[in-house]
C-alpha positions in Angstrom: -21.4 -4.8 11.5 -19.2 -5.8 14.4 -16.0 -6.8 12.4 -16.5 -3.8 10.2 -16.6 -1.4 13.0 -13.9 -3.1 14.9 -11.5 -3.1 12.0 -12.3 0.6 11.4 -11.9 1.7 15.1 -8.8 -0.4 15.6 -7.0 0.7 12.5 -8.1 4.3 13.2 -6.7 4.1 16.8 -3.5 2.7 15.7 -2.9 5.1 12.7 -4.0 8.3 14.5 -0.8 9.2 16.5 1.5 11.4 14.4 4.4 9.2 14.4 7.3 9.2 11.8 5.1 7.9 9.0 2.2 10.2 9.5 4.3 13.2 9.9 6.2 12.5 6.8 2.9 12.2 4.7 1.5 15.4 6.3 4.8 17.3 5.6 4.6 16.3 1.9 1.2 17.8 1.7 2.5 21.0 3.3 5.8 21.4 1.4 4.9 20.0 -2.1 3.7 22.7 -4.6 0.2 20.9 -4.9 -1.5 17.7 -3.8 -0.7 15.7 -6.9 3.1 16.2 -6.2 2.5 14.5 -2.8 0.7 11.4 -4.2 3.8 9.3 -4.5 4.5 9.3 -0.8 0.8 8.9 0.1 0.3 6.0 -2.3 3.4 4.3 -1.2 2.6 4.5 2.5 -0.9 3.2 1.8 0.3 0.3 -0.3 2.9 -0.7 2.3 0.2 -0.6 5.1 -2.1 -2.8 2.9 0.6 -5.4 2.3 1.5 -5.5 6.0 -2.2 -5.8 7.1 -2.9 -8.6 4.6 0.3 -10.4 5.5 -0.3 -10.1 9.3 -3.9 -11.3 9.0 -3.3 -14.2 6.6 0.0 -15.4 8.2 -1.1 -15.4 11.7 -4.6 -16.8 10.9 -2.9 -19.9 9.2 -0.6 -20.5 12.2 -2.4 -19.4 15.3 -5.8 -21.0 14.4 -4.2 -24.5 14.8 -3.0 -23.8 18.4 -5.6 -22.4 20.9 -3.0 -21.7 23.5 -0.9 -19.7 21.1 -3.9 -17.6 20.2 -4.4 -16.8 23.9 -0.9 -16.0 24.5 -0.8 -13.7 21.4 -4.0 -12.0 22.5 -2.8 -11.4 26.0 0.4 -10.0 24.6 -1.5 -7.8 22.3 -3.6 -6.4 25.2 -0.4 -5.7 27.2 1.1 -4.0 24.2 -2.0 -2.0 23.6 -2.1 -0.8 27.2 1.6 0.2 27.1 1.2 2.0 23.7 -1.8 3.9 24.9 0.2 5.1 27.9 3.2 6.2 25.6 1.0 8.0 23.1 -1.1 9.7 25.9 2.1 11.3 27.3 3.9 11.9 24.1 4.8 15.5 23.0 3.5 17.4 19.9 5.1 16.3 16.7 7.4 18.7 15.0 6.5 19.2 11.3 8.5 22.4 10.6 11.6 22.7 8.5 10.7 20.2 5.9 11.7 20.7 2.3 9.9 19.5 -0.8 11.3 16.0 -2.0 11.3 14.7 -5.6 9.3 11.6 -6.4 11.9 9.1 -6.1 13.0 10.2 -2.5 9.4 10.4 -1.6 8.8 6.8 -2.4 12.0 5.6 -0.8 11.4 7.5 2.4 7.9 6.3 2.5 9.1 2.6 2.1 11.7 3.1 4.9 9.3 4.7 7.5 6.7 1.9 6.7 8.8 -1.2 6.5 11.6 -0.2 8.9 9.6 1.4 11.6 9.3 -1.0 14.5 6.2 0.6 15.9 4.3 0.4 12.5 5.4 -3.3 12.3 4.3 -4.1 15.9 1.0 -2.1 15.4 -0.1 -4.0 12.3 1.3 -7.5 13.1 1.0 -7.6 16.8 -2.4 -5.9 17.0 -4.4 -5.9 13.9 -3.1 -9.5 13.2 -4.0 -10.8 16.5 -7.3 -8.9 16.6 -8.3 -10.6 13.3 -8.1 -14.0 14.9 -11.6 -13.8 16.2 -13.1 -13.7 12.9 -13.3 -16.0 9.8 -14.8 -16.1 6.4 -16.8 -13.1 5.4 -16.3 -11.3 8.8 -12.5 -11.7 8.3 -12.8 -10.0 4.8 -14.9 -7.2 6.3 -12.4 -6.6 9.2 -9.6 -6.7 6.6 -11.3 -4.3 4.2 -12.2 -1.9 7.0 -8.5 -1.7 8.3 -7.2 -1.1 4.8 -9.9 1.5 4.0 -9.1 3.5 7.2 -5.5 3.3 6.2 -5.9 4.7 2.6 -8.4 7.3 3.8 -6.2 8.6 6.7 -3.1 8.9 4.5 -4.9 10.8 1.8 -6.6 12.9 4.5 -3.3 13.9 6.0 -1.8 14.9 2.6 -4.9 16.8 1.8 -5.0 18.6 5.1 -1.3 19.5 4.7 -2.0 20.9 1.2 -4.9 22.9 2.5 -2.8 24.3 5.5 0.3 25.0 3.3 2.9 27.2 5.1 0.4 27.7 8.0 1.6 27.3 11.6 -0.3 24.5 13.2 -0.7 24.7 16.9 1.0 21.9 18.9 -2.1 21.5 20.9 -3.8 19.9 17.9 -1.2 17.1 17.7 -1.5 16.5 21.3 -5.3 16.3 21.0 -4.8 13.7 18.3 -2.6 11.5 20.5 -5.0 11.8 23.4 -7.9 10.5 21.3 -5.7 7.7 19.9 -4.8 6.6 23.4 -8.4 6.4 24.3 -9.3 4.3 21.2 -6.4 1.9 21.9 -7.2 1.5 25.5 -10.8 0.7 24.6 -9.6 -2.0 22.1 -7.6 -3.6 24.9 -10.7 -3.8 27.0 -12.7 -5.2 24.0 -10.1 -7.9 23.5 -10.0 -8.8 27.2 -13.8 -9.1 27.3 -13.5 -11.5 24.4 -11.0 -13.7 26.3 -13.0 -13.8 29.4 -16.2 -14.7 27.5 -14.2 -17.5 25.8 
């Protein structure tokens, strides 16, 4: 259960803050005529995250497991990054989701690709955090960790689109977005402590 819960909590903590990618998916749910029209952006973002998660876990595992010192360096770097990211997210302002217009399918897909692959924060989250966190697992545990991370990603994106569709044209209090960010920061700090304990125990 540990790798399953670890993967779920880590992925949830990283994906929770309403950055560019999440705000885009949410606004498609809000601005599209119905939830089906928002699926191109939602599915594209989820596939992109799945690709990055698998690439990060497989690529880093193949390289880092051969060098213990490199594993420690990356874990320490990941902990420092988590602490910094938690601080930034904790103090970040509410996201602005107003003023968006409905996009056709082609533009939805292209924009979802750009906010997934060209967003440095998303790349650092997945490769620098999920990738390094996966290094403590192998075999079936690694599969559970990977599957949990991917499951959270798909569930979250579809949840955002569905929430946006359910609250179509309704003003959302900025306090809700701020609360999301606070919860995410707590999850991320908790993950940093969890990784640090793992290093100390060896």
